[in-house]
DONUDREN-863134 format. One record per residue: residue in one letter; x, y, z of N, C-alpha, C, O, CB in turn. Coordinates in steps of 0.02 Angstrom, whole numbers, plus 50000, padded with zeros to 5 digits. Glycine has a CB too. Layout:
% DONUDREN-863134
AXYZXYZXYZXYZXYZ ...
//
This chain:
% DONUDREN-863134
X500484995150000500025003749994500375005349989500915002349995499605008350038 X500275011649971500275016549987500525021150026500555017350074499985016349989 X500775026750050500685031750083500055035650084499885037550028501125034750067 X499605037650142499185042550148499085048250196499305048750254498765039950148 X498715052350162498945055250227497635057250300497045057850281499685067650175 X497855057150340497575055550368497645061250439498035061050487497695049050363 X496895068350417497005071750481496475070050531495915067850545497015079250471 X497245073550552497055071350640496395077750687496675083050701498075072350694 X495795077450704495775082450754495515081550841495315076650872495355087150721 X495595086850856495155088050956495055090750934495245094550889495315089551038 X494305088250988493365091651002493525090551083493715086451123492415085150962 X493355095251079493135096051180492555093751182492365092251239493055104451226 X492105092551130491585089351162491415084751064491015086251019490835096551213 X492025078451072491935076551020491315067750999491155063850955492705076551005 X491225069951082490305064951022489955070051019489575068850971489595057251065 X489835074851037489185077050971489895081050939490285076950965488195084150999 X490135083450921490295083250846490735075350769490835074850709490825089650859 X490785072350814490625067050773489655066150756489555064350698490995060150817 X489345066750776488325067650770488475072150727488185070350676487695071050845 X488885079250712488975084950697489195081250628488725079550592489435089750745 X489485080650618489955079350555489665074250515489545074750455490675077150572 X489555068150563489065060850494488315067250485488105067950428488615047650559 X488035070450531487335073750475487515079450440487115082050401486605076650516 X488035081650449487905088650436488505087550353488255087950297488205095550520 X489455085950366489475082650314489055077250278488525078350248489905081150323 X489345071250284488885064550251489735059750299489965056050255488725064150115 X490165058950364490365056750376489945052150395489355053350405490685059150394 X490315043650405490045039550430490565036150473491165036650462489715036050386 X490315032950520490635032850593491095023450531490875018650499489745031650702 X491785026350550492265018550563492405015550624492245009750639492965019050541 X492645018750651492495015550753492875020450792493395023550791492935005850784 X492215019250836492135025250893492175023250967491675020450992491415028850887 X492835024751013493135020151057493195028251121493565033051133494035015051015 X492315024051153492245030251224492855029551272492955024051297491465028751283 X493185033851284493575034751355493415031851428493855030351468493565041451367 X492735031351442492355028351469492085033651555491735032051603492745020751470 X492635042551532492285050151578491785052351526491495057651537492925057951597 X491645049151471491005054951413491175057151378490835060951343490625060851427 X492035055651364492315057851281492415052151249492125046751260493075062051273 X492835053351206493135050651148493845045951161494315049451143493285056851104 X494035040251182494865040351157494905041451079494725046551049495295032251173 X495045038351064494985037050968494125037450910493665033550924495295026850957 X494065041850859493735038950824493835041150732493935046450703493095040150859 X493765035250714493905034150641492885038050591492335035350595494145021950634 X493075044050556492525044550502493015042650433493605043650421492105053250500 X492445039550392492645039950330492115048150282491605050850304492475030850300 X492445049950222492025050350202492175048750127492695050850103491785055550223 X491605043750076492055044250013492835037650034492685032450064492365054850004 X493255038250022493885041350017494415040250054494845035850060493825046850021 X494205047250088494545049550134494425046450207494375040350218494435056150130 X494385050950248494205047250312494635053450361495155055850338494535037550317 X494495054750400494685059650500494855055250541494495050350553493945063850554 X495505056350573495315052950649495295061650730495535066950749496325044750669 X494895057450739494785062950814494675061350864494665055150863494325067450819 X494525063850931494875063950991494355070951030494135076351011495855065450975 X494345065551112494255071951162495175073451166495715071551145493765069451259 X494835078451210495825079951217495935074451292495605071351333496155092251246 X496795076251271496865069251338497655072851342498015075251297496795057051305 X497745072251405498395070751451498765066151420498845060451443498255068151522 X499075068451357499815064951343500135067651276499845071851242499745056351334 X500575065751265501305068451227501325067351176501865066351150501915066351243 X500335066851118500455070051059499805075651046499635079951005500535064351002 X499455071051139498855082051158499205086351162499155091951137498365085051242 X499605084151196500055093551213500265096451193500465101651219500475095851242 X500435093651088500695097451015500095097650990500255101250943501245093650960 X499405096650982498925100350979498445104651023498455105451084498715097650957 X497925107650965497905111951037496925114450981496875117050925498915121451059 X496575113051012495815116250984495725125750963495825130850997495205114551062 X495515124750892495485131250895495405135150936495805139850935495215132650870 X494935135150984494675136951061495295141351074495465147251072494575129751124 X495485136351086496275134751159496665140751104496695146451127496915122151167 X496915139751046497315142151012497305150050972497735154150958497345137350977 X496185149450957496125154550955496245155050874496555158950838496495157751004 X495935150350866496395155250785496355143450745496245138150774498015161850820 X496485145050686496315138950642497165140050617497515145150620495525139750571 X497355132150588498075133650550497945126750498498405124350464498945133350613 X497415124650497497455121250411496565121150415496165121850461497975110550396 X496505120050345495675119350331495695108450265495825106250209495325131250253 X495455106350331494965101750285494735100950232494155100150250494565101350295 X494715100450171494435100350117493485092450090493135088950126495295099250077 X493495092750071492955089550093492615089350009492115092950011492515094050164 X492685086449935492355085549879491985081949883492005075849894492605084549835 X491415087049871490465082749863490485081949820490965082949782489705085449871 X489765078949807489465080149763488895086449741488955089349687489305075149764 X488495087849775488005094649787488595099049817488745096349870487225093549850 X488945103649808488935106849880488445115149905488475120049943489805108249890 X487975111149841487335116549894486795109049919486265107949889486645125149820 X486875107349940486545102349968486775104350034486415108250066486695095149942 X487315102250059488305102250099488065109350135487945109550195489335103650019 X487995115150093487735122150099487125121350133487215126450166487635126050032 X486945120750140485985121950175486285115650234486365117150293484925118250097 X486395110550215486315108850290486895112550343486985111750404486375100350296 X487255116950291487895118250345487535123950394487615124250455488745121950301 X487255126950367486685135650387486165129550430486135131050490486065142350282 X485795123950414485475125050480485655120350551485345119050602484745124150463 X486215119050528486655111750568487095116450634487425113550677487445106550495 X486985125550629487345132150678488035126750660488005121650693487015134150791 X488645127150613489155129350557489205137850545488685140050570488895125650483 X489365140050535489475147350533489955147250471490545145550475489815150750605 X489465150550376489825151050338490415156550337490575160550381489465151050298 X490585155850297490985158950264490965163450195491325163150145491305154950261 X490335168150212490525169350131489975164250094489875158850122491445166850108 X489585165950024489325165050003489255157249966489725154849998489365169649988 X489005150949919489365147849890489555149949847489345154949819489255143749882 X490065145849829490435150449770490055147249694489705142349707491475148949771 X490055148749638489915144449575490405146049561490705151249577489375145049525 X490645139949513491065140949465491065138949414490975132949424491485140049477 X491115139949340490725131449294491415127449288491435121349299490285132649183 X492095131949266492735128749269492915124849307493205119549292493125131849273 X492725127349384493435121449442492745119749502492955118549559494525128549503 X492025119749493491675120549523491445123149589491745128349601491635117749513 X491105121849627490415123049673490985121849773491165116849804489505113349644 X491045129449784491225128149819491235132849901490855137649903491645126649785 X491505131949941491325138549997491525133850071491625127950084490245141949995 X491525141650118492065139350198491585138450233491015139950217492635145150242 X491755135850289490995136950348491625135950409492205134450396490075128350347 X491415137050466491865135950523491175129950572490605130650595492165145650570 X491615125150567491385121150618490965119750664491335115550690491615120850637 X490215119450718490525120450779491025123050870490875127050915490505119550760 X491405119850864492065122350892492675126450850493175128550879492355116350917 X492595126950794492925132650760493535129450720494005133050704493175138550815 X493535123350705493995122150632493535125650574492945127350572494125112550611 X493975125850537493495127950467493775122650404494295120550431493685137850438 X493765121350379493075116950310493125121650240492735125450211491935118150344 X493595119950232493345121450144492765112150120492815106350140494515122050068 X492315115650073491925111950028491915110649978492455112849958491565112750024 X491655108149933491725111149855491515103049827491385097849858492705114949824 X491555105249738491255100949721492235097449632492275092849591490185105449698 X492665102549648493165103349632493745095849659494175095449702493255110349656 X493505091349612493965085349619494585084749610494775081349562493825081349588 X495105088349659496195086049604496405079149566496805078349520497045085049676 X495885073249611495865068649558495865064549501496235060149478495805068349557 X495105068649479494695067349427495245071149347495195077349344493815071749451 X495445069649322495715069849262495385074549221494795075649231495715063949234 X495725078149167495375084949136494835089149152494375090949115495175083849086 X495015091849259494645095249299495275102549283495875101649289494505091049386 X495065107449268495415113649293495595115049355495285114749408495105118549281 X496145116549343496015120549432496275123949443496695127249412496105118149495 X495925124249529495615133349541496155135449521496725133549513495405137349623 X495505144849507496155150049507496175152549561495715151349600496195155749460 X496815157649583496985159749639496615165349663496565170449628497595160849638 X496255164849739495755169349743496235176349746495975181949749495215167849809 
//
């Protein structure tokens, strides 16, 4: 098997965010391990061929190196989700309490897209542009 990249996120209320990510973005629970204290020791959520891992804050070496957006008071990365219908996800985010940044951008060359913050402050970009598809025009610089 070749290399893979799987973002790993820390959520203050990981059980709630697993529900939110599944209900709003369409992730599927692959594995969820509770920590026995009301939190999540480790979770794997899939979306198509992609995956994220997440969990509740823990007092261990790895978690000492990560911060939540609330603790950091900002974000340093933005996961990109490839979807078939950006408008449908845009509508779900608006109904589910995500903070949409700007409007849905419609682009016939590189697809539709928008940015939003999830309820715990992670920035997500959702769009129909799929860089793995052959013959797809790359987005122009913003």
